[in-house]
C-alpha positions in Angstrom: -10.5 -38.5 -8.1 -13.5 -36.4 -7.1 -15.8 -35.2 -9.8 -17.3 -32.3 -8.0 -16.2 -29.6 -10.4 -14.3 -31.3 -13.2 -17.1 -33.1 -15.0 -15.7 -33.0 -18.6 -15.4 -36.6 -19.8 -11.9 -37.5 -21.1 -11.7 -38.6 -24.7 -10.8 -42.2 -25.3 -7.8 -42.1 -27.6 -6.2 -44.7 -29.8 -2.6 -45.8 -29.1 -1.7 -45.4 -32.8 0.2 -42.2 -32.5 2.4 -40.5 -35.1 5.8 -39.3 -34.1 4.5 -35.7 -34.4 1.9 -36.3 -31.8 4.4 -37.8 -29.4 6.6 -34.7 -30.0 3.7 -32.4 -29.3 3.0 -34.1 -26.0 6.6 -33.8 -25.0 6.6 -30.1 -26.1 3.5 -29.5 -23.9 5.6 -30.7 -20.9 8.7 -28.9 -22.1 8.4 -26.1 -19.5 9.0 -26.7 -15.7 5.8 -24.6 -14.9 3.7 -27.0 -16.9 5.2 -30.1 -15.3 4.5 -28.5 -11.9 0.9 -27.8 -12.8 0.4 -31.3 -14.1 2.0 -32.8 -11.0 -0.1 -30.7 -8.7 -3.3 -31.7 -10.5 -2.2 -35.3 -10.5 -1.6 -35.2 -6.7 -4.6 -33.3 -5.7 -7.2 -34.4 -8.2 -8.8 -31.2 -9.2 -8.7 -27.5 -8.3 -10.0 -24.2 -9.4 -7.8 -21.8 -11.4 -7.3 -19.5 -8.4 -5.6 -22.3 -6.5 -3.2 -22.9 -9.4 -2.0 -19.4 -9.1 -0.9 -20.2 -5.5 1.5 -23.0 -6.5 3.7 -21.0 -8.9 5.3 -17.6 -8.5 4.0 -16.4 -11.9 1.4 -14.0 -13.0 -2.1 -15.4 -13.5 -2.0 -14.6 -17.2 1.2 -16.6 -17.5 -0.3 -19.6 -15.7 -3.3 -19.3 -17.9 -1.1 -19.6 -21.0 0.6 -22.7 -19.5 -2.8 -24.2 -18.6 -4.0 -23.6 -22.2 -1.0 -25.5 -23.6 -1.7 -28.5 -21.3 -5.4 -28.4 -22.3 -4.6 -28.3 -26.1 -2.4 -31.3 -25.6 -5.2 -33.1 -23.9 -3.3 -33.6 -20.7 -5.8 -31.7 -18.5 -9.5 -31.0 -18.7 -11.4 -28.0 -17.5 -15.0 -27.3 -16.7 -16.6 -24.0 -15.9 -19.4 -22.9 -13.7 -20.8 -19.4 -13.6 -17.7 -17.8 -12.2 -14.8 -20.3 -11.9 -13.0 -22.9 -14.0 -12.0 -26.2 -12.4 -9.1 -28.3 -13.9 -8.2 -31.9 -13.5 -5.8 -34.4 -15.2 -7.1 -36.3 -18.2 -6.0 -39.7 -16.8 -6.5 -41.5 -20.1 -4.3 -39.2 -22.0 -1.6 -39.2 -19.3 -1.6 -43.0 -19.2 -1.2 -43.0 -23.0 1.7 -40.5 -22.8 3.4 -42.7 -20.2 3.1 -45.8 -22.4 4.5 -43.9 -25.4 7.5 -42.7 -23.5 8.1 -46.1 -22.0 8.0 -47.5 -25.6 10.8 -45.2 -26.9 
């Protein structure tokens, strides 16, 4: 993955999750738009917010809400320059989520 604009370091998280945290991650991916956004970022590495508005037929404000939910869950990271925000997948958190789901 390129680090040209998404320079925020992902947090290293423990695998000792409580059921509530697993449920919160599942809830963050509980909307098709958020799954599409995460998949797009996973496939393309990183992109600026304006590019995210091109992949879904939703208002920018709605996409912004979905992005906020993914960020709060730790599934994506964002970094801002003077005029734009760049987003990328938090690979550590996504790998942890996959392990959690596989362990159900």
